[in-house]
N, CA and C of each residue as an Amber inpcrd file, in Angstrom:
protein
   333
   3.4940000  58.6930000   5.7240000   4.6920000  59.4390000   5.3770000
   4.3540000  60.4280000   4.2240000   4.9900000  61.5420000   4.2400000
   4.7330000  62.5810000   3.2290000   4.9500000  62.0770000   1.8280000
   5.8880000  61.2390000   1.5740000   6.1270000  60.7800000   0.2070000
   5.0220000  59.9870000  -0.3390000   4.4270000  59.0870000   0.4570000
   3.2790000  58.2930000   0.0290000   2.0650000  59.1490000  -0.2270000
   1.7990000  60.0700000   0.6680000   0.6000000  60.9430000   0.5090000
   0.8260000  61.8740000  -0.7240000   2.0040000  62.3600000  -0.9000000
   2.2840000  63.1890000  -2.0920000   2.1290000  62.4330000  -3.3920000
   2.5680000  61.1560000  -3.3470000   2.4310000  60.3090000  -4.5300000
   0.9670000  60.1130000  -4.8480000   0.1700000  59.7810000  -3.8500000
  -1.2740000  59.6160000  -4.0620000  -1.9260000  60.8620000  -4.6090000
  -1.5430000  61.9990000  -4.0860000  -2.0760000  63.2860000  -4.5510000
  -1.6670000  63.5600000  -6.0080000  -0.4620000  63.2080000  -6.3330000
   0.0490000  63.3890000  -7.7220000  -0.6900000  62.4660000  -8.6850000
  -0.8200000  61.2110000  -8.2840000  -1.5040000  60.2600000  -9.1790000
  -2.9860000  60.5740000  -9.3700000  -3.5710000  61.2470000  -8.4190000
  -5.0360000  61.6040000  -8.5580000  -5.1820000  63.0370000  -9.0400000
  -4.0960000  63.6510000  -9.5560000  -4.0910000  64.9920000 -10.1190000
  -4.4980000  66.0750000  -9.0680000  -4.2360000  65.8170000  -7.7980000
  -4.4780000  66.7860000  -6.7800000  -3.2650000  67.6240000  -6.5050000
  -2.1210000  67.2210000  -6.9880000  -0.8730000  67.9740000  -6.8810000
  -0.4360000  68.3490000  -8.2940000   0.0350000  69.5700000  -8.4490000
   0.4270000  70.0490000  -9.7320000   1.9580000  70.3750000  -9.6370000
   2.7330000  69.6310000 -10.3830000   4.1710000  69.7730000 -10.3740000
   4.6720000  70.6790000 -11.5390000   5.7960000  71.2840000 -11.3400000
   6.3880000  72.0930000 -12.4540000   7.8830000  71.9010000 -12.3670000
   8.4790000  72.0700000 -13.5450000   9.9750000  72.0060000 -13.6440000
  10.5020000  73.2560000 -12.9360000  11.6240000  73.0200000 -12.2550000
  12.2570000  74.1400000 -11.5290000  13.4150000  74.6450000 -12.3330000
  13.3570000  75.8830000 -12.7600000  14.3940000  76.5640000 -13.4880000
  14.8270000  75.7960000 -14.7840000  13.8300000  75.1390000 -15.4410000
  14.0890000  74.4930000 -16.7250000  14.9850000  73.2580000 -16.6200000
  15.1640000  72.6920000 -15.4430000  16.0230000  71.5480000 -15.2430000
  15.1930000  70.2680000 -15.0570000  15.8690000  69.2330000 -14.6790000
  15.1780000  67.9590000 -14.3620000  14.8980000  67.8930000 -12.8650000
  14.4800000  68.9960000 -12.3360000  14.0880000  69.0900000 -10.9320000
  12.6900000  69.5930000 -10.8800000  11.8780000  68.9710000  -9.9810000
  10.4850000  69.2800000  -9.9590000   9.9850000  69.7060000  -8.5990000
   8.9810000  70.6200000  -8.5630000   8.4440000  71.0070000  -7.2980000
   6.9510000  71.2570000  -7.3640000   6.3590000  71.0950000  -6.2250000
   4.8900000  71.3430000  -6.0680000   4.7140000  72.0020000  -4.7060000
   3.6200000  72.6710000  -4.5410000   3.3860000  73.4680000  -3.2780000
   2.0220000  73.2180000  -2.7950000   1.8650000  73.3780000  -1.4670000
   0.5890000  73.4600000  -0.7760000   0.5630000  74.8340000  -0.1810000
  -0.4340000  75.0910000   0.6340000  -0.5380000  76.4160000   1.2270000
   0.6900000  76.8300000   2.0820000   1.2620000  75.8160000   2.7720000
   2.3410000  76.1020000   3.7010000   3.7070000  75.4780000   3.3190000
   3.7210000  74.5060000   2.3890000   4.9260000  73.7710000   2.0610000
   5.2040000  73.6840000   0.6050000   6.4950000  73.5620000   0.2930000
   6.9460000  73.3010000  -1.0810000   7.7350000  71.9840000  -1.0290000
   7.4300000  71.0630000  -1.9710000   8.1390000  69.7750000  -2.0420000
   8.9580000  69.7570000  -3.3220000  10.1550000  69.2710000  -3.2570000
  11.1490000  69.3020000  -4.3210000  11.7490000  67.9510000  -4.4670000
  11.9160000  67.5340000  -5.7220000  12.5300000  66.1630000  -5.9760000
  13.4020000  66.2960000  -7.2030000  14.5600000  65.6200000  -7.1520000
  15.4200000  65.5410000  -8.3100000  16.3260000  64.2790000  -8.2220000
  16.8310000  63.8620000  -9.3420000  17.8150000  62.7960000  -9.3800000
  19.1360000  63.4250000  -9.0080000  19.8680000  62.8800000  -8.0550000
  21.1270000  63.4640000  -7.6170000  22.1740000  63.5100000  -8.7490000
  22.0870000  62.5800000  -9.6720000  23.0480000  62.5070000 -10.7760000
  22.5200000  63.1230000 -12.0220000  21.3140000  63.7360000 -11.9820000
  20.6980000  64.3430000 -13.1800000  20.4490000  63.3980000 -14.3080000
  20.1660000  62.1180000 -13.9800000  19.9850000  61.0920000 -15.0430000
  18.6430000  60.4000000 -14.9570000  17.6850000  60.9660000 -14.1480000
  16.3260000  60.4110000 -14.0080000  16.2910000  59.1100000 -13.2310000
  17.3780000  58.7070000 -12.6630000  17.5060000  57.4180000 -11.9270000
  18.0420000  57.7020000 -10.5010000  17.9610000  56.6150000  -9.6040000
  18.4880000  56.8220000  -8.2730000  19.9510000  57.1130000  -8.3740000
  20.4720000  57.7840000  -7.3880000  19.8720000  58.2110000  -6.1350000
  19.1040000  59.5240000  -6.2610000  18.2590000  59.8440000  -5.2950000
  17.3620000  61.0460000  -5.3680000  17.6380000  61.9950000  -4.1690000
  17.1180000  63.2170000  -4.3750000  17.0640000  64.1910000  -3.3300000
  15.5960000  64.6530000  -3.2490000  15.0630000  64.5470000  -2.0340000
  13.6810000  64.9990000  -1.7530000  13.7110000  65.9550000  -0.6050000
  13.1720000  67.1520000  -0.8220000  13.1850000  68.2070000   0.1800000
  11.8040000  68.7090000   0.4700000  11.5920000  69.1770000   1.7090000
  10.3760000  69.8160000   2.0840000  10.7360000  71.1700000   2.6680000
  10.1400000  72.2050000   2.1720000  10.4130000  73.5660000   2.6060000
   9.1110000  74.1510000   3.1360000   9.2160000  74.8870000   4.2520000
   8.0780000  75.5330000   4.9470000   8.1200000  77.0300000   4.6090000
   7.0140000  77.4820000   4.0140000   6.8940000  78.9280000   3.7410000
   6.7550000  79.6820000   5.0470000   7.5550000  80.7370000   5.2080000
   7.4870000  81.5460000   6.4030000   7.0000000  82.9520000   6.1840000
   6.9000000  83.3330000   4.9270000   6.3250000  84.6780000   4.6000000
   5.8370000  84.6270000   3.1540000   4.9480000  85.5400000   2.8120000
   4.4220000  85.6070000   1.5250000   4.6120000  87.0160000   0.9460000
   5.8730000  87.4950000   1.0240000   6.1840000  88.8550000   0.5540000
   5.8320000  88.9870000  -0.9440000   6.0440000  87.9700000  -1.6880000
   5.7160000  87.9640000  -3.1220000   5.3640000  86.5380000  -3.5240000
   4.3500000  86.3900000  -4.3460000   3.8940000  85.0500000  -4.7280000
   4.9330000  84.3560000  -5.4960000   5.7530000  85.0620000  -6.3330000
   6.7260000  84.4350000  -7.1490000   7.9850000  84.0720000  -6.3770000
   8.1900000  84.6580000  -5.2050000   9.4030000  84.3600000  -4.4090000
   9.1060000  84.4050000  -2.9190000   8.3170000  83.4630000  -2.4130000
   8.0500000  83.4190000  -0.9850000   9.2810000  83.0210000  -0.2230000
   9.3970000  83.5690000   0.9750000  10.5150000  83.1780000   1.8570000
  10.2260000  81.8020000   2.4950000  11.1570000  80.9080000   2.4390000
  10.9820000  79.5150000   2.9530000  12.1720000  79.0690000   3.7560000
  11.9950000  78.0500000   4.5330000  13.0420000  77.4120000   5.2590000
  12.9660000  75.9020000   5.0600000  14.1090000  75.2390000   4.8270000
  14.0930000  73.7700000   4.6020000  13.8090000  73.0770000   5.9190000
  12.8170000  72.1780000   5.9460000  12.5110000  71.5060000   7.2300000
  12.8020000  70.0340000   7.1790000  13.0370000  69.4870000   5.9390000
  13.3900000  68.0540000   5.8020000  14.1220000  67.8460000   4.4880000
  15.0320000  66.8680000   4.5350000  15.7960000  66.5350000   3.3450000
  16.1090000  65.0130000   3.3740000  15.8390000  64.3300000   2.2820000
  16.1840000  62.9210000   2.1330000  17.1160000  62.8270000   0.9490000
  18.3020000  62.3190000   1.1620000  19.2620000  62.0560000   0.0680000
  19.6000000  60.5940000   0.1410000  19.1340000  59.8780000  -0.9120000
  19.3980000  58.4560000  -0.9860000  20.7230000  58.1130000  -1.5780000
  21.1690000  56.8850000  -1.3430000  22.3190000  56.3600000  -1.9710000
  21.8890000  55.5590000  -3.1840000  22.8160000  55.0540000  -3.9640000
  22.4920000  54.3380000  -5.1660000  21.5640000  53.1820000  -4.8950000
  21.6770000  52.5110000  -3.7490000  20.8240000  51.4210000  -3.4120000
  19.9920000  51.6780000  -2.1160000  19.6230000  52.8890000  -1.9260000
  18.8950000  53.2570000  -0.7160000  17.5270000  52.6460000  -0.6520000
  17.0270000  52.4600000   0.5710000  15.7370000  51.7850000   0.7390000
  14.5190000  52.6100000   0.2320000  14.6780000  53.9510000   0.1620000
  13.5800000  54.8050000  -0.3020000  13.6250000  55.0580000  -1.8010000
  14.6030000  54.4830000  -2.4730000  14.7280000  54.7050000  -3.9270000
  13.4880000  54.3030000  -4.7040000  12.8500000  53.1850000  -4.3540000
  11.6810000  52.7300000  -5.0810000  10.5280000  53.7030000  -4.9680000
  10.2860000  54.1530000  -3.7420000   9.1890000  55.1230000  -3.5420000
   9.4890000  56.4730000  -4.2080000  10.7850000  56.9000000  -4.0040000
  11.1310000  58.1730000  -4.6560000  11.1820000  58.1300000  -6.1460000
  11.5650000  56.9460000  -6.6910000  11.5830000  56.7680000  -8.1500000
  10.1500000  56.8620000  -8.7060000   9.1490000  56.2600000  -7.9990000
   7.7960000  56.3930000  -8.4290000   7.2550000  57.8260000  -8.3580000
   7.6350000  58.4970000  -7.2470000   7.1930000  59.9020000  -7.1280000
   7.8720000  60.7640000  -8.1500000   9.1800000  60.5450000  -8.4110000
   9.9200000  61.3490000  -9.3770000   9.2790000  61.1980000 -10.7960000
   8.9670000  59.9950000 -11.1790000   8.3600000  59.7410000 -12.4950000
   6.9580000  60.3890000 -12.5420000   6.1920000  60.2340000 -11.4870000
   4.8440000  60.8450000 -11.4580000   4.9500000  62.3530000 -11.5240000
   5.8890000  62.9170000 -10.8160000   6.0870000  64.4080000 -10.8180000
   6.5070000  64.8520000 -12.2210000   7.4010000  64.1210000 -12.8550000
   7.8850000  64.5280000 -14.1750000   6.7460000  64.4440000 -15.2110000
   5.9520000  63.3520000 -15.1640000   4.8210000  63.2440000 -16.0970000
   3.7770000  64.3470000 -15.8280000   3.5050000  64.6430000 -14.5710000
   2.5500000  65.6910000 -14.2090000   3.0810000  67.0470000 -14.7260000
   4.3820000  67.3290000 -14.5730000   4.9370000  68.5950000 -15.0100000
   4.8430000  68.7710000 -16.5010000   4.9050000  67.7010000 -17.2400000
   4.7770000  67.7430000 -18.7080000   3.3920000  67.5700000 -19.2140000
   2.4030000  67.4790000 -18.2840000   1.0050000  67.3990000 -18.6600000
   0.5800000  66.0250000 -19.1610000   1.3540000  64.9490000 -18.7910000
   1.0200000  63.5930000 -19.2350000   0.3160000  62.9280000 -18.0750000
  -0.9880000  62.7730000 -18.1730000  -1.7620000  62.2230000 -17.0550000
  -1.9840000  60.7200000 -17.2040000  -2.1030000  60.2100000 -18.4260000
  -2.3400000  58.8150000 -18.6050000  -1.5540000  58.3020000 -19.8140000
  -0.3090000  58.0440000 -19.5730000   0.6450000  57.5900000 -20.6320000
   0.1480000  56.4080000 -21.3680000  -0.3460000  55.3730000 -20.6720000
  -0.7700000  54.1720000 -21.3080000  -1.9160000  54.4070000 -22.3060000
  -2.9500000  55.0850000 -21.8580000  -4.0600000  55.3720000 -22.7580000
  -3.7020000  56.3310000 -23.8860000  -2.8350000  57.2800000 -23.6510000
  -2.3170000  58.2000000 -24.6830000  -1.6260000  57.3960000 -25.7350000
  -0.7200000  56.4790000 -25.3290000   0.0260000  55.7040000 -26.2440000
  -0.8400000  54.7470000 -27.0770000  -1.7320000  54.0220000 -26.4060000
  -2.5970000  53.0880000 -27.0790000  -3.5780000  53.8230000 -28.0240000
  -4.1010000  54.9640000 -27.5890000  -4.9220000  55.7280000 -28.4250000
  -4.2590000  56.2460000 -29.6590000  -3.0250000  56.6320000 -29.5410000
  -2.2250000  57.1210000 -30.6680000  -1.9310000  56.0150000 -31.6410000
  -1.8380000  54.7920000 -31.1190000  -1.5630000  53.6570000 -31.9830000
  -2.8560000  53.0370000 -32.5470000  -3.9800000  53.6710000 -32.2080000
  -5.2720000  53.1890000 -32.7380000  -5.7950000  51.9730000 -32.0120000
  -5.5030000  51.7900000 -30.7510000  -5.9680000  50.6180000 -30.0090000
  -7.0050000  51.0380000 -29.0200000
């Protein structure tokens, strides 16, 4: 599934996420697709929205034309919330440049 593959790519620093329009929404792109994730309630917790967009033209790099090809909107107790929560957290940490929170924290504490 795309979510699992995207999570693996994010955890191995093969995907680079960025905040979208300064909000708590994150996106990453491949050559043909853009992936977008956010918390539906804007609180960093379930439920989530996950979308996949297919680029259909490259008129401008900053604003390529795209069409939505998939959307997952979970409920408060949806079965995909666990996977999307892990992806959301990984995307957020990646967007802020935090690659190894545990080692950063322990290093800062002198451990």
